MMTF fields as JSON, N, C-alpha, C and O atoms, coordinates in Angstrom:
{
  "mmtfVersion": "1.0.0",
  "mmtfProducer": "UNKNOWN",
  "numBonds": 471,
  "numAtoms": 472,
  "numGroups": 118,
  "numChains": 1,
  "numModels": 1,
  "chainsPerModel": [1],
  "groupsPerChain": [118],
  "chainIdList": ["A"],
  "bondAtomList": [4, 2, 8, 6, 12, 10, 16, 14, 20, 18, 24, 22, 28, 26, 32, 30, 36, 34, 40, 38, 44, 42, 48, 46, 52, 50, 56, 54, 60, 58, 64, 62, 68, 66, 72, 70, 76, 74, 80, 78, 84, 82, 88, 86, 92, 90, 96, 94, 100, 98, 104, 102, 108, 106, 112, 110, 116, 114, 120, 118, 124, 122, 128, 126, 132, 130, 136, 134, 140, 138, 144, 142, 148, 146, 152, 150, 156, 154, 160, 158, 164, 162, 168, 166, 172, 170, 176, 174, 180, 178, 184, 182, 188, 186, 192, 190, 196, 194, 200, 198, 204, 202, 208, 206, 212, 210, 216, 214, 220, 218, 224, 222, 228, 226, 232, 230, 236, 234, 240, 238, 244, 242, 248, 246, 252, 250, 256, 254, 260, 258, 264, 262, 268, 266, 272, 270, 276, 274, 280, 278, 284, 282, 288, 286, 292, 290, 296, 294, 300, 298, 304, 302, 308, 306, 312, 310, 316, 314, 320, 318, 324, 322, 328, 326, 332, 330, 336, 334, 340, 338, 344, 342, 348, 346, 352, 350, 356, 354, 360, 358, 364, 362, 368, 366, 372, 370, 376, 374, 380, 378, 384, 382, 388, 386, 392, 390, 396, 394, 400, 398, 404, 402, 408, 406, 412, 410, 416, 414, 420, 418, 424, 422, 428, 426, 432, 430, 436, 434, 440, 438, 444, 442, 448, 446, 452, 450, 456, 454, 460, 458, 464, 462, 468, 466],
  "bondOrderList": [1, 1, 1, 1, 1, 1, 1, 1, 1, 1, 1, 1, 1, 1, 1, 1, 1, 1, 1, 1, 1, 1, 1, 1, 1, 1, 1, 1, 1, 1, 1, 1, 1, 1, 1, 1, 1, 1, 1, 1, 1, 1, 1, 1, 1, 1, 1, 1, 1, 1, 1, 1, 1, 1, 1, 1, 1, 1, 1, 1, 1, 1, 1, 1, 1, 1, 1, 1, 1, 1, 1, 1, 1, 1, 1, 1, 1, 1, 1, 1, 1, 1, 1, 1, 1, 1, 1, 1, 1, 1, 1, 1, 1, 1, 1, 1, 1, 1, 1, 1, 1, 1, 1, 1, 1, 1, 1, 1, 1, 1, 1, 1, 1, 1, 1, 1, 1],
  "groupList": [{"groupName": "MET", "atomNameList": ["N", "CA", "C", "O"], "elementList": ["N", "C", "C", "O"], "formalChargeList": [0, 0, 0, 0], "bondAtomList": [1, 0, 2, 1, 3, 2], "bondOrderList": [1, 1, 2], "singleLetterCode": "M", "chemCompType": "L-PEPTIDE LINKING"}, {"groupName": "LYS", "atomNameList": ["N", "CA", "C", "O"], "elementList": ["N", "C", "C", "O"], "formalChargeList": [0, 0, 0, 0], "bondAtomList": [1, 0, 2, 1, 3, 2], "bondOrderList": [1, 1, 2], "singleLetterCode": "K", "chemCompType": "L-PEPTIDE LINKING"}, {"groupName": "TYR", "atomNameList": ["N", "CA", "C", "O"], "elementList": ["N", "C", "C", "O"], "formalChargeList": [0, 0, 0, 0], "bondAtomList": [1, 0, 2, 1, 3, 2], "bondOrderList": [1, 1, 2], "singleLetterCode": "Y", "chemCompType": "L-PEPTIDE LINKING"}, {"groupName": "LEU", "atomNameList": ["N", "CA", "C", "O"], "elementList": ["N", "C", "C", "O"], "formalChargeList": [0, 0, 0, 0], "bondAtomList": [1, 0, 2, 1, 3, 2], "bondOrderList": [1, 1, 2], "singleLetterCode": "L", "chemCompType": "L-PEPTIDE LINKING"}, {"groupName": "ARG", "atomNameList": ["N", "CA", "C", "O"], "elementList": ["N", "C", "C", "O"], "formalChargeList": [0, 0, 0, 0], "bondAtomList": [1, 0, 2, 1, 3, 2], "bondOrderList": [1, 1, 2], "singleLetterCode": "R", "chemCompType": "L-PEPTIDE LINKING"}, {"groupName": "GLU", "atomNameList": ["N", "CA", "C", "O"], "elementList": ["N", "C", "C", "O"], "formalChargeList": [0, 0, 0, 0], "bondAtomList": [1, 0, 2, 1, 3, 2], "bondOrderList": [1, 1, 2], "singleLetterCode": "E", "chemCompType": "L-PEPTIDE LINKING"}, {"groupName": "VAL", "atomNameList": ["N", "CA", "C", "O"], "elementList": ["N", "C", "C", "O"], "formalChargeList": [0, 0, 0, 0], "bondAtomList": [1, 0, 2, 1, 3, 2], "bondOrderList": [1, 1, 2], "singleLetterCode": "V", "chemCompType": "L-PEPTIDE LINKING"}, {"groupName": "SER", "atomNameList": ["N", "CA", "C", "O"], "elementList": ["N", "C", "C", "O"], "formalChargeList": [0, 0, 0, 0], "bondAtomList": [1, 0, 2, 1, 3, 2], "bondOrderList": [1, 1, 2], "singleLetterCode": "S", "chemCompType": "L-PEPTIDE LINKING"}, {"groupName": "TRP", "atomNameList": ["N", "CA", "C", "O"], "elementList": ["N", "C", "C", "O"], "formalChargeList": [0, 0, 0, 0], "bondAtomList": [1, 0, 2, 1, 3, 2], "bondOrderList": [1, 1, 2], "singleLetterCode": "W", "chemCompType": "L-PEPTIDE LINKING"}, {"groupName": "HIS", "atomNameList": ["N", "CA", "C", "O"], "elementList": ["N", "C", "C", "O"], "formalChargeList": [0, 0, 0, 0], "bondAtomList": [1, 0, 2, 1, 3, 2], "bondOrderList": [1, 1, 2], "singleLetterCode": "H", "chemCompType": "L-PEPTIDE LINKING"}, {"groupName": "ILE", "atomNameList": ["N", "CA", "C", "O"], "elementList": ["N", "C", "C", "O"], "formalChargeList": [0, 0, 0, 0], "bondAtomList": [1, 0, 2, 1, 3, 2], "bondOrderList": [1, 1, 2], "singleLetterCode": "I", "chemCompType": "L-PEPTIDE LINKING"}, {"groupName": "THR", "atomNameList": ["N", "CA", "C", "O"], "elementList": ["N", "C", "C", "O"], "formalChargeList": [0, 0, 0, 0], "bondAtomList": [1, 0, 2, 1, 3, 2], "bondOrderList": [1, 1, 2], "singleLetterCode": "T", "chemCompType": "L-PEPTIDE LINKING"}, {"groupName": "ALA", "atomNameList": ["N", "CA", "C", "O"], "elementList": ["N", "C", "C", "O"], "formalChargeList": [0, 0, 0, 0], "bondAtomList": [1, 0, 2, 1, 3, 2], "bondOrderList": [1, 1, 2], "singleLetterCode": "A", "chemCompType": "L-PEPTIDE LINKING"}, {"groupName": "PHE", "atomNameList": ["N", "CA", "C", "O"], "elementList": ["N", "C", "C", "O"], "formalChargeList": [0, 0, 0, 0], "bondAtomList": [1, 0, 2, 1, 3, 2], "bondOrderList": [1, 1, 2], "singleLetterCode": "F", "chemCompType": "L-PEPTIDE LINKING"}, {"groupName": "GLY", "atomNameList": ["N", "CA", "C", "O"], "elementList": ["N", "C", "C", "O"], "formalChargeList": [0, 0, 0, 0], "bondAtomList": [1, 0, 2, 1, 3, 2], "bondOrderList": [1, 1, 2], "singleLetterCode": "G", "chemCompType": "PEPTIDE LINKING"}, {"groupName": "GLN", "atomNameList": ["N", "CA", "C", "O"], "elementList": ["N", "C", "C", "O"], "formalChargeList": [0, 0, 0, 0], "bondAtomList": [1, 0, 2, 1, 3, 2], "bondOrderList": [1, 1, 2], "singleLetterCode": "Q", "chemCompType": "L-PEPTIDE LINKING"}, {"groupName": "ASP", "atomNameList": ["N", "CA", "C", "O"], "elementList": ["N", "C", "C", "O"], "formalChargeList": [0, 0, 0, 0], "bondAtomList": [1, 0, 2, 1, 3, 2], "bondOrderList": [1, 1, 2], "singleLetterCode": "D", "chemCompType": "L-PEPTIDE LINKING"}, {"groupName": "ASN", "atomNameList": ["N", "CA", "C", "O"], "elementList": ["N", "C", "C", "O"], "formalChargeList": [0, 0, 0, 0], "bondAtomList": [1, 0, 2, 1, 3, 2], "bondOrderList": [1, 1, 2], "singleLetterCode": "N", "chemCompType": "L-PEPTIDE LINKING"}, {"groupName": "PRO", "atomNameList": ["N", "CA", "C", "O"], "elementList": ["N", "C", "C", "O"], "formalChargeList": [0, 0, 0, 0], "bondAtomList": [1, 0, 2, 1, 3, 2], "bondOrderList": [1, 1, 2], "singleLetterCode": "P", "chemCompType": "L-PEPTIDE LINKING"}, {"groupName": "CYS", "atomNameList": ["N", "CA", "C", "O"], "elementList": ["N", "C", "C", "O"], "formalChargeList": [0, 0, 0, 0], "bondAtomList": [1, 0, 2, 1, 3, 2], "bondOrderList": [1, 1, 2], "singleLetterCode": "C", "chemCompType": "L-PEPTIDE LINKING"}],
  "groupTypeList": [0, 1, 2, 3, 4, 1, 5, 6, 5, 2, 4, 7, 8, 9, 10, 11, 3, 12, 10, 12, 6, 3, 13, 6, 12, 10, 6, 3, 14, 10, 6, 15, 1, 10, 7, 14, 16, 17, 12, 6, 16, 7, 11, 12, 5, 10, 4, 0, 18, 5, 3, 11, 5, 12, 11, 19, 15, 17, 11, 14, 14, 5, 8, 5, 7, 19, 14, 7, 12, 19, 4, 14, 5, 5, 12, 15, 16, 18, 16, 6, 10, 19, 12, 5, 6, 19, 6, 16, 9, 19, 2, 19, 4, 7, 16, 14, 5, 19, 18, 12, 14, 9, 9, 19, 5, 5, 2, 10, 5, 5, 11, 14, 10, 19, 12, 3, 16, 13],
  "groupIdList": [1, 2, 3, 4, 5, 6, 7, 8, 9, 10, 11, 12, 13, 14, 15, 16, 17, 18, 19, 20, 21, 22, 23, 24, 25, 26, 27, 28, 29, 30, 31, 32, 33, 34, 35, 36, 37, 38, 39, 40, 41, 42, 43, 44, 45, 46, 47, 48, 49, 50, 51, 52, 53, 54, 55, 56, 57, 58, 59, 60, 61, 62, 63, 64, 65, 66, 67, 68, 69, 70, 71, 72, 73, 74, 75, 76, 77, 78, 79, 80, 81, 82, 83, 84, 85, 86, 87, 88, 89, 90, 91, 92, 93, 94, 95, 96, 97, 98, 99, 100, 101, 102, 103, 104, 105, 106, 107, 108, 109, 110, 111, 112, 113, 114, 115, 116, 117, 118],
  "secStructList": [7, 2, 2, 2, 2, 2, 2, 2, 2, 2, 2, 2, 2, 6, 2, 2, 2, 2, 2, 2, 2, 2, 2, 2, 2, 2, 1, 2, 2, 2, 2, 2, 2, 2, 2, 2, 6, 6, 6, 6, 6, 2, 2, 2, 2, 2, 7, 7, 7, 7, 7, 7, 1, 2, 2, 2, 2, 6, 1, 1, 7, 5, 7, 7, 1, 1, 7, 5, 1, 7, 7, 6, 2, 2, 2, 2, 7, 6, 6, 7, 7, 7, 7, 7, 7, 5, 7, 7, 7, 7, 5, 7, 1, 1, 4, 4, 4, 1, 7, 1, 1, 7, 7, 3, 3, 3, 3, 3, 6, 6, 3, 3, 3, 3, 7, 7, 7, 7],
  "xCoordList": [0.63, 0.328, 0.517, -0.193, 2.056, 2.981, 3.428, 3.657, 3.313, 4.178, 3.355, 3.812, 1.971, 0.834, 0.983, 1.141, 1.018, 0.644, 2.071, 1.991, 3.352, 4.568, 4.392, 4.222, 4.256, 3.783, 2.74, 2.766, 2.044, 1.01, 1.564, 1.501, 2.035, 2.449, 3.803, 4.219, 4.582, 5.742, 4.737, 4.839, 3.832, 3.427, 2.209, 2.271, 1.285, 1.03, 2.607, 2.315, 3.252, 4.823, 5.364, 6.243, 4.847, 5.65, 4.321, 4.242, 3.423, 2.185, 2.321, 2.096, 2.866, 2.683, 4.403, 4.611, 4.944, 6.515, 6.332, 6.833, 5.519, 4.686, 3.944, 4.248, 3.236, 2.272, 3.468, 3.766, 4.311, 4.955, 6.109, 6.641, 6.541, 6.826, 6.261, 6.739, 5.22, 4.344, 3.965, 3.78, 3.939, 3.732, 4.237, 3.827, 5.823, 7.052, 6.989, 7.357, 6.497, 7.148, 6.05, 6.188, 4.559, 3.779, 3.773, 3.386, 4.263, 4.421, 6.036, 6.447, 6.868, 8.155, 7.895, 8.586, 6.744, 6.63, 5.656, 5.432, 4.787, 4.609, 5.155, 4.756, 6.237, 6.95, 7.786, 7.924, 8.505, 9.561, 8.289, 8.693, 7.18, 6.527, 6.347, 6.547, 5.88, 5.949, 7.057, 6.999, 8.309, 10.175, 10.023, 10.547, 9.565, 9.913, 9.026, 9.649, 7.957, 7.321, 7.71, 6.737, 8.022, 8.838, 10.251, 10.746, 11.567, 12.47, 12.416, 13.285, 10.51, 11.013, 10.793, 11.38, 9.643, 9.956, 11.012, 10.935, 11.937, 13.007, 13.853, 14.101, 13.995, 14.713, 14.613, 15.512, 13.152, 12.546, 12.806, 13.034, 12.913, 13.172, 15.302, 15.954, 15.732, 17.367, 17.539, 18.282, 16.566, 16.839, 18.389, 17.721, 19.212, 19.527, 18.802, 17.782, 19.478, 19.253, 20.255, 21.366, 19.786, 20.79, 21.333, 20.97, 22.235, 23.001, 23.076, 24.165, 22.495, 22.979, 23.413, 24.287, 22.851, 23.507, 22.684, 23.18, 21.034, 19.627, 19.614, 19.414, 19.745, 19.488, 20.32, 19.829, 21.969, 23.391, 22.105, 21.217, 22.21, 21.72, 20.031, 19.702, 19.307, 18.126, 18.34, 17.174, 19.16, 19.129, 20.478, 20.861, 20.882, 22.312, 23.462, 24.26, 24.19, 25.385, 25.643, 24.825, 26.976, 27.488, 28.003, 28.748, 27.346, 27.784, 28.927, 29.199, 29.777, 31.565, 31.914, 32.708, 31.1, 31.454, 32.438, 32.732, 33.158, 34.864, 35.851, 36.603, 35.494, 36.63, 36.773, 36.189, 38.61, 39.065, 38.597, 38.016, 39.71, 39.167, 39.504, 38.877, 41.013, 41.228, 40.607, 40.334, 40.274, 39.33, 39.817, 40.382, 39.708, 39.809, 41.245, 42.084, 41.438, 43.056, 43.801, 44.994, 43.426, 44.237, 44.948, 46.059, 44.366, 44.051, 45.365, 46.102, 45.591, 46.671, 47.624, 48.647, 47.632, 48.587, 49.59, 49.196, 51.066, 52.039, 52.553, 52.916, 52.437, 52.15, 51.484, 51.757, 50.429, 49.103, 49.615, 50.689, 49.111, 49.35, 47.669, 47.145, 46.969, 45.79, 46.212, 47.243, 45.073, 44.564, 44.452, 44.591, 44.214, 43.477, 42.716, 43.09, 41.142, 40.249, 39.35, 39.309, 38.266, 37.245, 36.007, 35.581, 35.664, 34.496, 33.651, 34.07, 32.627, 31.355, 31.144, 30.399, 31.469, 30.584, 30.225, 30.123, 29.319, 28.588, 28.799, 28.678, 29.334, 29.902, 29.683, 29.559, 29.531, 28.866, 29.333, 30.555, 28.338, 29.48, 28.844, 29.129, 27.652, 27.089, 25.744, 24.959, 25.293, 24.687, 23.537, 23.141, 22.848, 21.584, 22.299, 21.983, 23.145, 23.515, 22.904, 22.476, 22.993, 22.965, 21.818, 20.893, 21.411, 19.99, 20.059, 20.764, 18.689, 17.644, 19.106, 19.811, 19.051, 19.699, 21.359, 21.922, 21.746, 23.546, 23.982, 23.223, 24.97, 26.091, 27.206, 28.193, 27.289, 28.3, 29.806, 29.783, 30.724, 32.039, 33.139, 33.07, 34.399, 35.746, 36.502, 37.192, 35.548, 36.461, 37.943, 38.82, 37.941, 38.988, 38.314, 37.274, 39.467, 39.339, 37.88, 37.611, 36.779, 35.441, 34.778, 33.685, 34.837, 33.932, 34.203, 35.304, 33.267, 33.636, 32.862, 33.1, 32.266, 30.991, 30.099, 30.404, 28.732, 27.826, 28.06, 28.139, 28.212, 27.58, 27.575, 28.136, 26.983, 25.929, 24.898, 24.706, 24.102, 24.44, 24.24, 23.419, 24.909, 24.988, 24.429, 24.45],
  "yCoordList": [-1.092, -0.267, 0.867, 1.702, 1.097, 2.399, 3.02, 4.079, 1.357, 2.0, 2.79, 3.696, 2.402, 2.959, 4.031, 4.737, 4.776, 6.319, 7.094, 7.925, 6.69, 7.053, 7.252, 8.466, 6.562, 6.589, 8.029, 8.665, 8.167, 9.403, 10.61, 11.553, 10.795, 11.749, 11.986, 13.121, 10.468, 11.421, 12.115, 13.263, 11.27, 11.36, 13.528, 14.402, 13.333, 14.696, 15.536, 16.711, 15.501, 16.686, 16.762, 17.61, 15.61, 16.146, 16.533, 16.733, 16.594, 17.487, 18.884, 19.584, 18.898, 20.268, 21.152, 22.286, 20.447, 20.632, 21.115, 22.175, 20.307, 20.476, 22.034, 23.088, 21.749, 23.269, 24.185, 24.722, 24.557, 25.408, 25.221, 26.326, 24.818, 24.995, 25.685, 26.273, 25.17, 25.782, 27.55, 28.594, 27.506, 29.033, 29.765, 30.723, 29.248, 30.292, 30.588, 31.736, 29.783, 29.783, 30.438, 30.856, 30.438, 31.389, 32.542, 33.261, 33.148, 34.518, 35.048, 36.208, 33.641, 34.962, 34.852, 35.182, 34.31, 34.25, 35.18, 35.192, 36.06, 36.748, 38.351, 39.264, 38.537, 39.245, 39.394, 40.424, 37.624, 38.536, 39.221, 39.896, 38.879, 39.435, 41.257, 42.194, 41.129, 42.853, 43.559, 44.775, 42.766, 43.72, 43.397, 44.273, 42.596, 42.593, 43.505, 44.451, 43.553, 44.604, 45.742, 46.323, 46.321, 47.576, 47.297, 48.087, 46.435, 46.655, 47.046, 47.496, 46.481, 46.671, 48.11, 48.548, 49.297, 50.683, 50.851, 51.896, 50.876, 51.379, 51.298, 52.226, 50.435, 50.145, 51.228, 51.567, 51.722, 52.124, 53.151, 53.877, 53.811, 55.071, 55.177, 56.039, 54.066, 54.209, 54.36, 55.216, 53.186, 53.41, 54.025, 54.903, 54.038, 54.515, 54.846, 54.237, 55.971, 56.445, 55.534, 55.358, 55.017, 54.124, 54.954, 56.058, 54.912, 55.64, 54.897, 54.367, 54.868, 53.987, 54.442, 55.303, 53.909, 54.72, 55.057, 55.374, 55.159, 55.47, 56.629, 57.544, 57.123, 57.461, 58.776, 59.803, 58.758, 59.411, 59.894, 60.675, 59.274, 59.84, 60.676, 61.318, 60.431, 61.062, 62.253, 62.619, 63.338, 63.962, 65.053, 66.16, 64.306, 65.166, 64.917, 65.671, 63.488, 63.881, 62.313, 61.626, 62.289, 61.342, 59.727, 59.57, 59.157, 57.857, 57.471, 57.831, 56.757, 55.952, 54.609, 54.616, 53.603, 52.305, 52.058, 51.406, 52.483, 52.351, 53.361, 53.468, 54.24, 54.991, 54.675, 53.821, 55.895, 55.905, 56.475, 57.42, 54.405, 54.872, 56.393, 56.962, 56.968, 58.33, 59.489, 59.598, 60.507, 61.277, 62.757, 62.629, 63.498, 64.8, 64.804, 64.347, 65.826, 66.12, 64.45, 64.593, 63.265, 61.943, 61.889, 61.367, 62.368, 62.325, 63.049, 62.501, 64.314, 65.802, 65.036, 64.848, 64.345, 64.63, 63.201, 62.091, 63.538, 62.408, 61.108, 59.953, 61.695, 60.931, 59.91, 58.965, 60.335, 59.267, 57.825, 57.925, 56.688, 55.293, 54.765, 54.28, 54.968, 54.568, 53.313, 53.143, 52.229, 50.736, 51.346, 52.567, 50.636, 50.284, 48.958, 47.798, 49.685, 49.198, 50.243, 51.419, 49.219, 50.356, 50.494, 49.552, 51.871, 52.123, 53.05, 54.194, 52.908, 52.803, 54.713, 55.18, 55.428, 57.551, 57.931, 57.225, 59.0, 59.589, 60.686, 61.392, 61.307, 62.881, 63.86, 63.806, 65.502, 66.579, 67.283, 67.396, 68.297, 69.792, 71.119, 72.207, 69.88, 70.175, 69.795, 69.166, 70.106, 69.505, 68.866, 67.803, 69.845, 69.376, 68.828, 69.141, 68.143, 66.974, 65.601, 64.752, 65.616, 64.467, 63.549, 64.362, 62.678, 62.109, 63.178, 64.167, 62.452, 62.907, 61.921, 60.974, 62.401, 62.675, 62.338, 61.666, 62.843, 63.091, 64.436, 65.4, 64.418, 65.874, 66.13, 65.452, 67.044, 66.742, 67.009, 67.743, 66.32, 66.975, 66.092, 65.328, 66.519, 65.997, 66.14, 65.539, 67.613, 68.005, 68.363, 68.981, 67.787, 67.571, 68.258, 67.887, 69.645, 69.994, 70.428, 70.036, 71.064, 71.414, 69.983, 70.256, 69.259, 67.778, 67.024, 66.535, 66.993, 66.076, 64.607, 63.651, 64.317, 62.839, 63.3, 64.136, 62.805, 62.582, 61.81, 60.618, 62.01, 61.162, 61.143, 61.988, 60.238, 60.36, 61.468, 61.977, 62.175, 63.144, 62.697, 61.845, 63.223, 62.756, 64.001, 63.712],
  "zCoordList": [0.386, 0.153, 0.07, -0.489, 0.931, 1.307, -0.67, -1.255, -1.034, -2.477, -3.358, -4.055, -3.324, -4.455, -4.234, -5.23, -2.761, -2.04, -2.67, -3.575, -2.053, -3.375, -4.174, -4.289, -5.335, -6.559, -7.058, -8.112, -6.083, -6.547, -6.064, -6.852, -5.081, -4.613, -5.617, -5.855, -6.303, -7.359, -8.372, -8.805, -8.637, -9.859, -10.153, -11.017, -8.73, -8.013, -7.889, -8.109, -7.782, -7.792, -8.989, -9.142, -10.522, -11.734, -12.499, -13.711, -11.697, -11.826, -12.353, -13.34, -11.013, -10.511, -11.155, -11.587, -11.018, -12.253, -13.425, -13.799, -14.193, -15.314, -15.416, -15.975, -14.882, -14.662, -14.489, -15.556, -13.379, -13.424, -14.627, -14.529, -15.26, -15.855, -17.821, -18.792, -17.429, -19.089, -18.08, -18.706, -16.981, -16.857, -17.324, -17.98, -16.914, -17.214, -18.052, -18.3, -19.028, -20.547, -21.44, -22.59, -20.406, -21.093, -20.947, -21.868, -19.572, -19.43, -19.911, -19.925, -20.336, -20.758, -22.81, -23.774, -22.658, -24.151, -23.979, -25.19, -23.51, -23.702, -23.524, -24.246, -22.324, -22.205, -23.586, -24.246, -23.955, -25.073, -26.631, -27.578, -26.472, -27.769, -27.633, -28.406, -26.269, -26.403, -26.026, -25.838, -25.863, -25.815, -27.72, -28.408, -28.242, -29.499, -30.144, -30.624, -30.303, -31.433, -30.19, -30.671, -29.45, -29.0, -29.166, -28.363, -29.906, -30.129, -32.037, -32.783, -32.374, -34.056, -34.388, -35.378, -33.346, -33.424, -33.045, -33.691, -32.641, -31.604, -33.41, -34.18, -33.497, -35.302, -36.494, -37.264, -36.436, -37.808, -37.6, -38.568, -35.963, -36.139, -36.366, -36.955, -35.703, -35.963, -37.632, -38.112, -38.659, -39.464, -40.935, -41.481, -41.393, -41.747, -43.237, -43.56, -44.212, -45.525, -45.967, -45.467, -46.881, -48.312, -48.708, -48.301, -49.489, -50.037, -51.919, -52.136, -52.625, -53.554, -54.86, -54.963, -55.864, -56.941, -57.755, -58.836, -57.653, -57.76, -57.034, -57.833, -55.734, -54.923, -54.938, -54.469, -55.638, -55.916, -56.958, -56.615, -58.248, -59.174, -59.448, -60.445, -58.375, -58.548, -58.017, -57.869, -57.524, -56.541, -57.265, -56.886, -58.271, -59.205, -58.995, -59.552, -57.897, -57.48, -58.743, -59.353, -58.683, -60.106, -58.804, -57.837, -59.36, -58.513, -58.969, -60.115, -58.328, -58.856, -57.725, -56.785, -58.155, -57.375, -57.094, -56.093, -57.85, -56.759, -57.22, -58.188, -55.895, -55.694, -55.0, -54.334, -54.697, -53.618, -52.006, -51.473, -51.461, -49.792, -49.111, -48.217, -50.028, -49.305, -49.666, -50.861, -48.828, -49.257, -48.492, -47.407, -48.779, -48.007, -47.927, -48.703, -46.089, -46.509, -46.097, -45.829, -46.022, -46.147, -47.75, -47.842, -48.837, -49.604, -50.164, -50.984, -49.653, -50.011, -49.289, -49.948, -47.741, -47.535, -47.559, -47.203, -48.099, -48.666, -47.397, -47.622, -46.303, -45.583, -45.098, -44.358, -45.735, -45.436, -46.072, -46.665, -46.053, -47.132, -47.114, -46.111, -48.42, -48.558, -49.179, -49.831, -48.838, -49.173, -50.577, -50.648, -51.734, -53.05, -53.028, -53.197, -52.681, -52.212, -52.539, -52.178, -53.691, -54.23, -52.837, -52.17, -52.704, -52.479, -52.612, -52.44, -52.855, -52.764, -53.095, -52.234, -53.767, -53.846, -53.717, -52.714, -53.524, -54.659, -54.675, -53.674, -56.331, -55.504, -56.113, -57.337, -55.144, -54.888, -55.039, -54.951, -55.418, -55.221, -54.017, -53.517, -54.064, -52.341, -51.628, -52.338, -50.179, -50.397, -50.626, -50.148, -51.661, -52.838, -53.495, -54.642, -53.521, -54.673, -54.384, -55.166, -52.813, -51.608, -51.558, -51.551, -51.528, -50.427, -49.731, -49.529, -49.29, -47.648, -46.802, -47.15, -46.127, -44.948, -44.778, -43.913, -45.585, -47.002, -46.277, -46.186, -45.889, -46.826, -47.468, -47.185, -48.355, -48.9, -47.617, -46.629, -48.002, -47.58, -48.255, -49.219, -47.259, -47.606, -49.628, -50.451, -49.385, -51.027, -51.493, -50.891, -52.735, -53.291, -54.758, -55.301, -55.328, -55.966, -56.198, -57.334, -55.658, -55.706, -55.452, -54.956, -55.5, -55.483, -53.974, -53.723, -53.166, -52.755, -52.032, -52.769, -51.17, -51.252, -50.471, -49.621, -50.622, -49.76, -48.483, -48.779, -47.106, -46.095, -45.022, -44.324, -44.632, -43.14, -42.736, -43.84, -41.846, -41.39, -39.977, -39.639, -39.318, -38.001, -36.725, -35.528]
}
């Protein structure tokens, strides 16, 4: 008879544990959903404007898909070693030739590049 009683107690404890785990999982799921919804909203506010060939040319800039990595003062300093890698640039003469969220800077001979506003 003792054996049956222990088995009932064991099952009772097992069921209680299963219910507790299920409850915690439901609560964590709800919290994750709420925080996930907030995270989507916050990243939408931080999203940076894209600089692409189309956005560059639509505002009057000139697109270069393989420009120099060195610009501005770096390009004019003979002591600076510049890596020869291709860098996308939208060349501009003024801020008006840059897409929204960008401005014209790092001029070399009156031609600059569009850079993100901060």
